[in-house]
Backbone as JSON Lines, residues from 0, in Angstrom:
{"i":0,"aa":"M","n":[-57.7,-31.66,-14.21],"ca":[-56.58,-31.69,-15.12],"c":[-55.33,-32.14,-14.38]}
{"i":1,"aa":"V","n":[-54.68,-33.15,-14.89],"ca":[-53.48,-33.69,-14.28],"c":[-52.26,-33.09,-14.96]}
{"i":2,"aa":"V","n":[-51.35,-32.58,-14.16],"ca":[-50.12,-32.02,-14.69],"c":[-49.0,-33.04,-14.44]}
{"i":3,"aa":"I","n":[-48.38,-33.5,-15.52],"ca":[-47.27,-34.43,-15.4],"c":[-45.98,-33.62,-15.47]}
{"i":4,"aa":"I","n":[-45.16,-33.77,-14.46],"ca":[-43.93,-32.99,-14.36],"c":[-42.74,-33.9,-14.62]}
{"i":5,"aa":"K","n":[-41.88,-33.51,-15.55],"ca":[-40.65,-34.26,-15.83],"c":[-39.66,-34.04,-14.7]}
{"i":6,"aa":"L","n":[-38.74,-34.99,-14.57],"ca":[-37.73,-34.9,-13.51],"c":[-36.88,-33.64,-13.66]}
{"i":7,"aa":"K","n":[-36.49,-33.29,-14.88],"ca":[-35.69,-32.09,-15.11],"c":[-36.45,-30.84,-14.65]}
{"i":8,"aa":"T","n":[-37.73,-30.78,-14.95],"ca":[-38.57,-29.65,-14.52],"c":[-38.62,-29.57,-13.0]}
{"i":9,"aa":"L","n":[-38.81,-30.71,-12.37],"ca":[-38.88,-30.76,-10.91],"c":[-37.57,-30.29,-10.28]}
{"i":10,"aa":"V","n":[-36.44,-30.72,-10.84],"ca":[-35.14,-30.34,-10.3],"c":[-34.91,-28.83,-10.47]}
{"i":11,"aa":"I","n":[-35.21,-28.3,-11.66],"ca":[-35.03,-26.87,-11.89],"c":[-35.94,-26.05,-10.98]}
{"i":12,"aa":"C","n":[-37.17,-26.5,-10.8],"ca":[-38.08,-25.78,-9.89],"c":[-37.58,-25.83,-8.46]}
{"i":13,"aa":"A","n":[-37.04,-26.97,-8.04],"ca":[-36.47,-27.06,-6.69],"c":[-35.28,-26.12,-6.54]}
{"i":14,"aa":"L","n":[-34.47,-26.01,-7.59],"ca":[-33.35,-25.07,-7.56],"c":[-33.83,-23.63,-7.49]}
{"i":15,"aa":"L","n":[-34.91,-23.32,-8.21],"ca":[-35.47,-21.96,-8.16],"c":[-36.03,-21.64,-6.77]}
{"i":16,"aa":"V","n":[-36.68,-22.62,-6.15],"ca":[-37.18,-22.41,-4.78],"c":[-36.0,-22.19,-3.83]}
{"i":17,"aa":"S","n":[-34.94,-22.99,-3.99],"ca":[-33.75,-22.83,-3.15],"c":[-33.09,-21.47,-3.37]}
{"i":18,"aa":"L","n":[-32.99,-21.06,-4.62],"ca":[-32.41,-19.75,-4.93],"c":[-33.27,-18.63,-4.33]}
{"i":19,"aa":"N","n":[-34.57,-18.84,-4.32],"ca":[-35.47,-17.86,-3.71],"c":[-35.16,-17.71,-2.22]}
{"i":20,"aa":"L","n":[-34.89,-18.82,-1.55],"ca":[-34.55,-18.77,-0.12],"c":[-33.24,-18.03,0.1]}
{"i":21,"aa":"V","n":[-32.27,-18.24,-0.79],"ca":[-30.99,-17.54,-0.68],"c":[-31.21,-16.04,-0.88]}
{"i":22,"aa":"L","n":[-31.97,-15.68,-1.93],"ca":[-32.24,-14.26,-2.19],"c":[-33.05,-13.63,-1.05]}
{"i":23,"aa":"D","n":[-33.85,-14.44,-0.36],"ca":[-34.63,-13.93,0.77],"c":[-33.73,-13.47,1.91]}
{"i":24,"aa":"T","n":[-32.58,-14.11,2.04],"ca":[-31.66,-13.69,3.11],"c":[-30.99,-12.36,2.77]}
{"i":25,"aa":"M","n":[-31.05,-11.95,1.5],"ca":[-30.45,-10.69,1.06],"c":[-31.47,-9.56,0.95]}
{"i":26,"aa":"T","n":[-32.65,-9.78,1.5],"ca":[-33.7,-8.76,1.48],"c":[-33.32,-7.59,2.37]}
{"i":27,"aa":"I","n":[-33.59,-6.39,1.87],"ca":[-33.35,-5.17,2.66],"c":[-34.67,-4.79,3.33]}
{"i":28,"aa":"Q","n":[-34.73,-4.94,4.64],"ca":[-35.94,-4.64,5.4],"c":[-35.92,-3.18,5.81]}
{"i":29,"aa":"V","n":[-36.75,-2.35,5.18],"ca":[-36.8,-0.93,5.49],"c":[-37.54,-0.69,6.8]}
{"i":30,"aa":"N","n":[-38.72,-1.28,6.91],"ca":[-39.49,-1.26,8.16],"c":[-40.4,-2.48,8.17]}
{"i":31,"aa":"A","n":[-41.31,-2.57,9.12],"ca":[-42.16,-3.77,9.24],"c":[-43.03,-4.01,8.01]}
{"i":32,"aa":"T","n":[-43.39,-2.96,7.31],"ca":[-44.3,-3.12,6.17],"c":[-43.64,-2.88,4.82]}
{"i":33,"aa":"L","n":[-42.33,-2.67,4.78],"ca":[-41.66,-2.33,3.52],"c":[-40.29,-2.99,3.44]}
{"i":34,"aa":"H","n":[-40.07,-3.75,2.36],"ca":[-38.76,-4.35,2.13],"c":[-38.44,-4.35,0.64]}
{"i":35,"aa":"I","n":[-37.17,-4.47,0.33],"ca":[-36.7,-4.5,-1.06],"c":[-36.02,-5.85,-1.28]}
{"i":36,"aa":"S","n":[-36.47,-6.56,-2.33],"ca":[-35.96,-7.89,-2.6],"c":[-35.99,-8.17,-4.09]}
{"i":37,"aa":"F","n":[-35.13,-9.07,-4.53],"ca":[-35.1,-9.47,-5.93],"c":[-35.46,-10.94,-6.1]}
{"i":38,"aa":"K","n":[-36.12,-11.51,-5.1],"ca":[-36.51,-12.91,-5.2],"c":[-37.68,-13.14,-6.15]}
{"i":39,"aa":"F","n":[-38.28,-12.06,-6.67],"ca":[-39.34,-12.2,-7.67],"c":[-38.82,-12.89,-8.92]}
{"i":40,"aa":"L","n":[-37.5,-12.78,-9.16],"ca":[-36.9,-13.36,-10.37],"c":[-37.08,-14.87,-10.43]}
{"i":41,"aa":"T","n":[-37.01,-15.55,-9.29],"ca":[-37.13,-17.0,-9.31],"c":[-38.54,-17.44,-9.7]}
{"i":42,"aa":"I","n":[-39.53,-16.76,-9.2],"ca":[-40.92,-17.09,-9.55],"c":[-41.18,-16.73,-11.01]}
{"i":43,"aa":"A","n":[-40.62,-15.61,-11.46],"ca":[-40.77,-15.2,-12.86],"c":[-40.13,-16.22,-13.79]}
{"i":44,"aa":"L","n":[-38.97,-16.73,-13.43],"ca":[-38.31,-17.73,-14.26],"c":[-39.12,-19.01,-14.34]}
{"i":45,"aa":"A","n":[-39.67,-19.44,-13.22],"ca":[-40.51,-20.66,-13.24],"c":[-41.7,-20.48,-14.16]}
{"i":46,"aa":"G","n":[-42.36,-19.34,-14.08],"ca":[-43.5,-19.08,-14.95],"c":[-43.1,-18.97,-16.4]}
{"i":47,"aa":"A","n":[-41.98,-18.29,-16.67],"ca":[-41.52,-18.12,-18.05],"c":[-41.08,-19.45,-18.66]}
{"i":48,"aa":"F","n":[-40.42,-20.3,-17.88],"ca":[-39.93,-21.57,-18.4],"c":[-41.05,-22.59,-18.58]}
{"i":49,"aa":"Y","n":[-41.96,-22.68,-17.6],"ca":[-42.88,-23.82,-17.55],"c":[-44.36,-23.47,-17.57]}
{"i":50,"aa":"G","n":[-44.72,-22.21,-17.6],"ca":[-46.13,-21.84,-17.7],"c":[-46.75,-21.49,-16.36]}
{"i":51,"aa":"W","n":[-48.02,-21.16,-16.43],"ca":[-48.71,-20.61,-15.25],"c":[-48.91,-21.63,-14.14]}
{"i":52,"aa":"Q","n":[-49.11,-22.91,-14.47],"ca":[-49.36,-23.9,-13.42],"c":[-48.12,-24.12,-12.56]}
{"i":53,"aa":"I","n":[-46.98,-24.33,-13.22],"ca":[-45.74,-24.54,-12.48],"c":[-45.32,-23.24,-11.8]}
{"i":54,"aa":"G","n":[-45.54,-22.11,-12.45],"ca":[-45.25,-20.83,-11.82],"c":[-46.03,-20.65,-10.53]}
{"i":55,"aa":"A","n":[-47.3,-21.04,-10.55],"ca":[-48.13,-20.94,-9.35],"c":[-47.63,-21.87,-8.24]}
{"i":56,"aa":"I","n":[-47.24,-23.09,-8.62],"ca":[-46.74,-24.05,-7.63],"c":[-45.44,-23.54,-7.01]}
{"i":57,"aa":"V","n":[-44.53,-23.05,-7.85],"ca":[-43.25,-22.52,-7.33],"c":[-43.51,-21.3,-6.46]}
{"i":58,"aa":"G","n":[-44.43,-20.42,-6.88],"ca":[-44.76,-19.26,-6.07],"c":[-45.28,-19.65,-4.68]}
{"i":59,"aa":"G","n":[-46.22,-20.58,-4.64],"ca":[-46.75,-21.03,-3.36],"c":[-45.7,-21.72,-2.51]}
{"i":60,"aa":"A","n":[-44.88,-22.56,-3.15],"ca":[-43.83,-23.29,-2.42],"c":[-42.8,-22.34,-1.84]}
{"i":61,"aa":"T","n":[-42.42,-21.31,-2.61],"ca":[-41.42,-20.37,-2.08],"c":[-41.95,-19.62,-0.87]}
{"i":62,"aa":"D","n":[-43.23,-19.29,-0.89],"ca":[-43.79,-18.56,0.25],"c":[-43.87,-19.44,1.49]}
{"i":63,"aa":"I","n":[-44.39,-20.64,1.34],"ca":[-44.58,-21.52,2.5],"c":[-43.24,-22.0,3.05]}
{"i":64,"aa":"I","n":[-42.35,-22.47,2.16],"ca":[-41.03,-22.94,2.63],"c":[-40.23,-21.77,3.19]}
{"i":65,"aa":"G","n":[-40.33,-20.61,2.54],"ca":[-39.63,-19.42,3.03],"c":[-40.09,-19.01,4.42]}
{"i":66,"aa":"F","n":[-41.39,-19.16,4.68],"ca":[-41.89,-18.82,6.02],"c":[-41.28,-19.74,7.08]}
{"i":67,"aa":"F","n":[-41.23,-21.04,6.79],"ca":[-40.69,-21.96,7.78],"c":[-39.17,-21.87,7.89]}
{"i":68,"aa":"A","n":[-38.48,-21.53,6.8],"ca":[-37.02,-21.43,6.83],"c":[-36.57,-20.13,7.52]}
{"i":69,"aa":"Y","n":[-37.23,-19.01,7.19],"ca":[-36.86,-17.7,7.73],"c":[-38.11,-16.93,8.13]}
{"i":70,"aa":"P","n":[-38.74,-17.3,9.24],"ca":[-39.96,-16.58,9.63],"c":[-39.66,-15.13,9.99]}
{"i":71,"aa":"K","n":[-40.47,-14.23,9.46],"ca":[-40.29,-12.79,9.72],"c":[-41.55,-12.19,10.33]}
{"i":72,"aa":"G","n":[-42.28,-12.99,11.04],"ca":[-43.54,-12.55,11.62],"c":[-44.55,-13.67,11.52]}
{"i":73,"aa":"P","n":[-45.8,-13.4,11.83],"ca":[-46.81,-14.45,11.78],"c":[-47.11,-14.87,10.34]}
{"i":74,"aa":"F","n":[-47.54,-16.13,10.18],"ca":[-47.92,-16.61,8.84],"c":[-49.2,-15.91,8.4]}
{"i":75,"aa":"M","n":[-49.21,-15.44,7.16],"ca":[-50.39,-14.77,6.61],"c":[-50.73,-15.44,5.29]}
{"i":76,"aa":"W","n":[-51.85,-16.12,5.24],"ca":[-52.28,-16.86,4.05],"c":[-52.4,-15.97,2.83]}
{"i":77,"aa":"G","n":[-52.66,-14.69,3.01],"ca":[-52.8,-13.77,1.89],"c":[-51.53,-13.66,1.07]}
{"i":78,"aa":"F","n":[-50.36,-13.72,1.73],"ca":[-49.11,-13.63,0.99],"c":[-48.88,-14.9,0.16]}
{"i":79,"aa":"T","n":[-49.37,-16.03,0.64],"ca":[-49.28,-17.26,-0.15],"c":[-50.15,-17.14,-1.4]}
{"i":80,"aa":"I","n":[-51.33,-16.59,-1.26],"ca":[-52.2,-16.35,-2.42],"c":[-51.52,-15.4,-3.39]}
{"i":81,"aa":"S","n":[-50.91,-14.35,-2.87],"ca":[-50.19,-13.4,-3.72],"c":[-49.05,-14.08,-4.47]}
{"i":82,"aa":"A","n":[-48.3,-14.94,-3.8],"ca":[-47.18,-15.64,-4.44],"c":[-47.68,-16.58,-5.54]}
{"i":83,"aa":"I","n":[-48.78,-17.27,-5.28],"ca":[-49.37,-18.17,-6.29],"c":[-49.83,-17.36,-7.49]}
{"i":84,"aa":"L","n":[-50.52,-16.26,-7.25],"ca":[-51.0,-15.41,-8.34],"c":[-49.84,-14.78,-9.11]}
{"i":85,"aa":"T","n":[-48.76,-14.46,-8.41],"ca":[-47.58,-13.92,-9.07],"c":[-47.01,-14.92,-10.08]}
{"i":86,"aa":"G","n":[-46.87,-16.16,-9.65],"ca":[-46.39,-17.2,-10.56],"c":[-47.32,-17.4,-11.75]}
{"i":87,"aa":"M","n":[-48.62,-17.31,-11.49],"ca":[-49.59,-17.45,-12.57],"c":[-49.46,-16.3,-13.58]}
{"i":88,"aa":"I","n":[-49.33,-15.07,-13.08],"ca":[-49.21,-13.9,-13.96],"c":[-47.97,-14.02,-14.84]}
{"i":89,"aa":"Y","n":[-46.82,-14.34,-14.23],"ca":[-45.6,-14.48,-15.01],"c":[-45.75,-15.6,-16.05]}
{"i":90,"aa":"G","n":[-46.34,-16.71,-15.65],"ca":[-46.52,-17.82,-16.58],"c":[-47.45,-17.49,-17.73]}
{"i":91,"aa":"L","n":[-48.55,-16.81,-17.43],"ca":[-49.51,-16.46,-18.48],"c":[-48.93,-15.45,-19.47]}
{"i":92,"aa":"I","n":[-48.12,-14.53,-18.99],"ca":[-47.6,-13.48,-19.86],"c":[-46.27,-13.85,-20.52]}
{"i":93,"aa":"L","n":[-45.38,-14.55,-19.8],"ca":[-44.03,-14.76,-20.3],"c":[-43.75,-16.14,-20.9]}
{"i":94,"aa":"H","n":[-44.61,-17.12,-20.65],"ca":[-44.32,-18.47,-21.13],"c":[-44.23,-18.52,-22.65]}
{"i":95,"aa":"K","n":[-43.06,-18.86,-23.15],"ca":[-42.76,-18.98,-24.59],"c":[-42.83,-17.65,-25.34]}
{"i":96,"aa":"K","n":[-43.0,-16.53,-24.64],"ca":[-43.07,-15.21,-25.28],"c":[-42.32,-14.22,-24.4]}
{"i":97,"aa":"R","n":[-41.01,-14.15,-24.55],"ca":[-40.17,-13.4,-23.6],"c":[-39.62,-12.1,-24.17]}
{"i":98,"aa":"S","n":[-40.44,-11.27,-24.75],"ca":[-39.98,-9.99,-25.29],"c":[-39.88,-8.95,-24.16]}
{"i":99,"aa":"F","n":[-39.23,-7.84,-24.46],"ca":[-39.12,-6.77,-23.48],"c":[-40.5,-6.22,-23.1]}
{"i":100,"aa":"V","n":[-41.37,-6.08,-24.1],"ca":[-42.72,-5.56,-23.84],"c":[-43.48,-6.5,-22.91]}
{"i":101,"aa":"R","n":[-43.35,-7.8,-23.13],"ca":[-44.03,-8.77,-22.26],"c":[-43.44,-8.76,-20.85]}
{"i":102,"aa":"C","n":[-42.12,-8.58,-20.75],"ca":[-41.5,-8.47,-19.42],"c":[-42.05,-7.25,-18.69]}
{"i":103,"aa":"A","n":[-42.15,-6.14,-19.41],"ca":[-42.69,-4.91,-18.81],"c":[-44.14,-5.12,-18.4]}
{"i":104,"aa":"L","n":[-44.95,-5.74,-19.28],"ca":[-46.35,-5.98,-18.97],"c":[-46.5,-6.88,-17.74]}
{"i":105,"aa":"A","n":[-45.72,-7.94,-17.7],"ca":[-45.79,-8.86,-16.56],"c":[-45.4,-8.15,-15.27]}
{"i":106,"aa":"Q","n":[-44.31,-7.38,-15.32],"ca":[-43.83,-6.72,-14.1],"c":[-44.78,-5.62,-13.65]}
{"i":107,"aa":"I","n":[-45.35,-4.89,-14.59],"ca":[-46.33,-3.85,-14.23],"c":[-47.57,-4.48,-13.61]}
{"i":108,"aa":"T","n":[-48.03,-5.59,-14.19],"ca":[-49.21,-6.29,-13.65],"c":[-48.95,-6.78,-12.23]}
{"i":109,"aa":"V","n":[-47.8,-7.42,-12.03],"ca":[-47.46,-7.9,-10.68],"c":[-47.32,-6.72,-9.73]}
{"i":110,"aa":"C","n":[-46.67,-5.67,-10.19],"ca":[-46.44,-4.49,-9.35],"c":[-47.76,-3.89,-8.87]}
{"i":111,"aa":"V","n":[-48.69,-3.69,-9.8],"ca":[-49.95,-3.04,-9.45],"c":[-50.89,-3.99,-8.7]}
{"i":112,"aa":"V","n":[-51.19,-5.14,-9.31],"ca":[-52.2,-6.04,-8.75],"c":[-51.72,-6.71,-7.47]}
{"i":113,"aa":"I","n":[-50.5,-7.23,-7.48],"ca":[-50.01,-7.99,-6.32],"c":[-49.36,-7.08,-5.29]}
{"i":114,"aa":"N","n":[-48.31,-6.35,-5.71],"ca":[-47.53,-5.58,-4.73],"c":[-48.3,-4.4,-4.13]}
{"i":115,"aa":"I","n":[-48.96,-3.63,-4.98],"ca":[-49.62,-2.43,-4.46],"c":[-51.01,-2.74,-3.9]}
{"i":116,"aa":"V","n":[-51.8,-3.55,-4.59],"ca":[-53.17,-3.79,-4.13],"c":[-53.23,-4.92,-3.1]}
{"i":117,"aa":"L","n":[-52.95,-6.16,-3.53],"ca":[-53.15,-7.3,-2.62],"c":[-52.23,-7.29,-1.41]}
{"i":118,"aa":"N","n":[-50.92,-7.13,-1.64],"ca":[-50.0,-7.17,-0.5],"c":[-50.23,-6.02,0.48]}
{"i":119,"aa":"T","n":[-50.68,-4.89,-0.03],"ca":[-51.02,-3.78,0.86],"c":[-52.23,-4.15,1.73]}
{"i":120,"aa":"I","n":[-53.2,-4.81,1.13],"ca":[-54.37,-5.27,1.91],"c":[-53.93,-6.24,3.0]}
{"i":121,"aa":"W","n":[-53.05,-7.19,2.63],"ca":[-52.6,-8.17,3.64],"c":[-51.83,-7.48,4.76]}
{"i":122,"aa":"L","n":[-50.99,-6.5,4.41],"ca":[-50.23,-5.79,5.44],"c":[-51.13,-4.97,6.35]}
{"i":123,"aa":"I","n":[-52.16,-4.36,5.79],"ca":[-53.1,-3.6,6.61],"c":[-53.85,-4.55,7.56]}
{"i":124,"aa":"M","n":[-54.21,-5.73,7.06],"ca":[-54.86,-6.73,7.92],"c":[-53.92,-7.21,9.02]}
{"i":125,"aa":"L","n":[-52.64,-7.37,8.68],"ca":[-51.66,-7.9,9.62],"c":[-51.21,-6.85,10.63]}
{"i":126,"aa":"Y","n":[-50.98,-5.62,10.15],"ca":[-50.5,-4.53,11.01],"c":[-51.56,-3.44,11.05]}
{"i":127,"aa":"G","n":[-52.67,-3.72,11.66],"ca":[-53.8,-2.79,11.7],"c":[-53.53,-1.51,12.46]}
{"i":128,"aa":"N","n":[-52.46,-1.5,13.26],"ca":[-52.18,-0.3,14.06],"c":[-51.5,0.8,13.26]}
{"i":129,"aa":"T","n":[-50.96,0.49,12.08],"ca":[-50.35,1.5,11.21],"c":[-51.41,2.01,10.25]}
{"i":130,"aa":"P","n":[-51.54,3.33,10.09],"ca":[-52.55,3.87,9.18],"c":[-52.38,3.35,7.75]}
{"i":131,"aa":"A","n":[-53.49,2.97,7.14],"ca":[-53.48,2.39,5.79],"c":[-52.88,3.35,4.78]}
{"i":132,"aa":"E","n":[-53.09,4.65,4.95],"ca":[-52.58,5.63,4.0],"c":[-51.05,5.62,3.97]}
{"i":133,"aa":"I","n":[-50.44,5.47,5.14],"ca":[-48.98,5.46,5.22],"c":[-48.42,4.22,4.54]}
{"i":134,"aa":"I","n":[-48.99,3.06,4.84],"ca":[-48.54,1.81,4.22],"c":[-48.7,1.89,2.71]}
{"i":135,"aa":"T","n":[-49.85,2.35,2.25],"ca":[-50.13,2.42,0.82],"c":[-49.17,3.38,0.12]}
{"i":136,"aa":"L","n":[-48.96,4.55,0.69],"ca":[-48.06,5.53,0.08],"c":[-46.63,5.01,0.01]}
{"i":137,"aa":"Q","n":[-46.14,4.38,1.08],"ca":[-44.79,3.81,1.08],"c":[-44.65,2.79,-0.04]}
{"i":138,"aa":"R","n":[-45.65,1.93,-0.17],"ca":[-45.58,0.85,-1.16],"c":[-45.68,1.38,-2.58]}
{"i":139,"aa":"I","n":[-46.48,2.39,-2.81],"ca":[-46.59,2.98,-4.15],"c":[-45.25,3.61,-4.55]}
{"i":140,"aa":"I","n":[-44.66,4.37,-3.65],"ca":[-43.38,5.03,-3.94],"c":[-42.29,3.98,-4.21]}
{"i":141,"aa":"K","n":[-42.21,2.97,-3.36],"ca":[-41.2,1.92,-3.54],"c":[-41.37,1.22,-4.88]}
{"i":142,"aa":"N","n":[-42.6,0.88,-5.24],"ca":[-42.83,0.15,-6.48],"c":[-42.6,1.01,-7.71]}
{"i":143,"aa":"I","n":[-42.9,2.29,-7.63],"ca":[-42.62,3.19,-8.76],"c":[-41.1,3.3,-8.98]}
{"i":144,"aa":"I","n":[-40.35,3.39,-7.89],"ca":[-38.9,3.51,-8.0],"c":[-38.27,2.22,-8.52]}
{"i":145,"aa":"L","n":[-38.72,1.07,-8.01],"ca":[-38.1,-0.2,-8.37],"c":[-38.59,-0.8,-9.69]}
{"i":146,"aa":"L","n":[-39.75,-0.37,-10.19],"ca":[-40.33,-0.99,-11.38],"c":[-39.38,-1.0,-12.58]}
{"i":147,"aa":"P","n":[-38.78,0.12,-12.97],"ca":[-37.88,0.07,-14.13],"c":[-36.7,-0.88,-13.93]}
{"i":148,"aa":"L","n":[-36.12,-0.87,-12.73],"ca":[-35.01,-1.77,-12.43],"c":[-35.45,-3.23,-12.51]}
{"i":149,"aa":"E","n":[-36.63,-3.54,-11.98],"ca":[-37.13,-4.91,-12.01],"c":[-37.42,-5.37,-13.44]}
{"i":150,"aa":"I","n":[-37.95,-4.49,-14.28],"ca":[-38.21,-4.85,-15.68],"c":[-36.89,-5.16,-16.39]}
{"i":151,"aa":"I","n":[-35.9,-4.3,-16.21],"ca":[-34.6,-4.5,-16.86],"c":[-33.93,-5.78,-16.35]}
{"i":152,"aa":"M","n":[-34.0,-6.01,-15.04],"ca":[-33.41,-7.23,-14.47],"c":[-34.1,-8.47,-15.02]}
{"i":153,"aa":"L","n":[-35.42,-8.46,-15.05],"ca":[-36.17,-9.62,-15.55],"c":[-35.82,-9.9,-17.0]}
{"i":154,"aa":"Y","n":[-35.84,-8.87,-17.82],"ca":[-35.52,-9.05,-19.23],"c":[-34.07,-9.53,-19.4]}
{"i":155,"aa":"G","n":[-33.16,-8.95,-18.66],"ca":[-31.75,-9.35,-18.74],"c":[-31.54,-10.8,-18.35]}
{"i":156,"aa":"V","n":[-32.15,-11.23,-17.25],"ca":[-32.01,-12.61,-16.81],"c":[-32.62,-13.57,-17.84]}
{"i":157,"aa":"L","n":[-33.77,-13.22,-18.4],"ca":[-34.38,-14.07,-19.43],"c":[-33.51,-14.14,-20.69]}
{"i":158,"aa":"Q","n":[-32.85,-13.04,-21.05],"ca":[-31.96,-13.06,-22.22],"c":[-30.73,-13.92,-21.96]}
{"i":159,"aa":"V","n":[-30.19,-13.87,-20.74],"ca":[-29.06,-14.74,-20.39],"c":[-29.49,-16.2,-20.46]}
{"i":160,"aa":"C","n":[-30.66,-16.5,-19.94],"ca":[-31.18,-17.88,-19.99],"c":[-31.37,-18.33,-21.44]}
{"i":161,"aa":"K","n":[-31.78,-17.43,-22.29],"ca":[-31.97,-17.75,-23.73],"c":[-30.62,-18.06,-24.37]}
{"i":162,"aa":"R","n":[-29.6,-17.28,-24.02],"ca":[-28.27,-17.49,-24.6],"c":[-27.64,-18.82,-24.17]}
{"i":163,"aa":"V","n":[-27.89,-19.21,-22.94],"ca":[-27.34,-20.48,-22.46],"c":[-28.32,-21.63,-22.66]}
{"i":164,"aa":"K","n":[-29.39,-21.35,-23.37],"ca":[-30.4,-22.34,-23.78],"c":[-31.06,-23.05,-22.62]}
{"i":165,"aa":"I","n":[-31.54,-22.26,-21.67],"ca":[-32.32,-22.82,-20.57],"c":[-33.78,-22.63,-20.91]}
């Protein structure tokens, strides 16, 4: 299947990837295996605007370009897979259907499947010297605390985009 991308779509996606890099510099690094960031919004917007294919491309591009722009450790292919799947999830759930319930569903899915399950596996593989129980517990607590805020932020940003007709 060939995906034809319009120039406007390409430019907006490039801006979202760039914004992701800017938001990456504002990440709060708690420890080696735990950080707080709001760069998920850029991947969510790509998926919501253009669907799962473009969401996946933007997700993968943000991870790979972000690694080369601001390396924070060794490259781990698992995080690229997580970023691609994140874009796909947002695109499948939010594309052309941006209700609060869908925002909550998308964010809960990403939170559980990507943040708690997959990214925890990648961190355990990467930092094998830290007990898996500690990493998992930290990530569960962080995601439970941030989930409501992330849902509200995602819905709010999508509503602003709707008002300005993006």
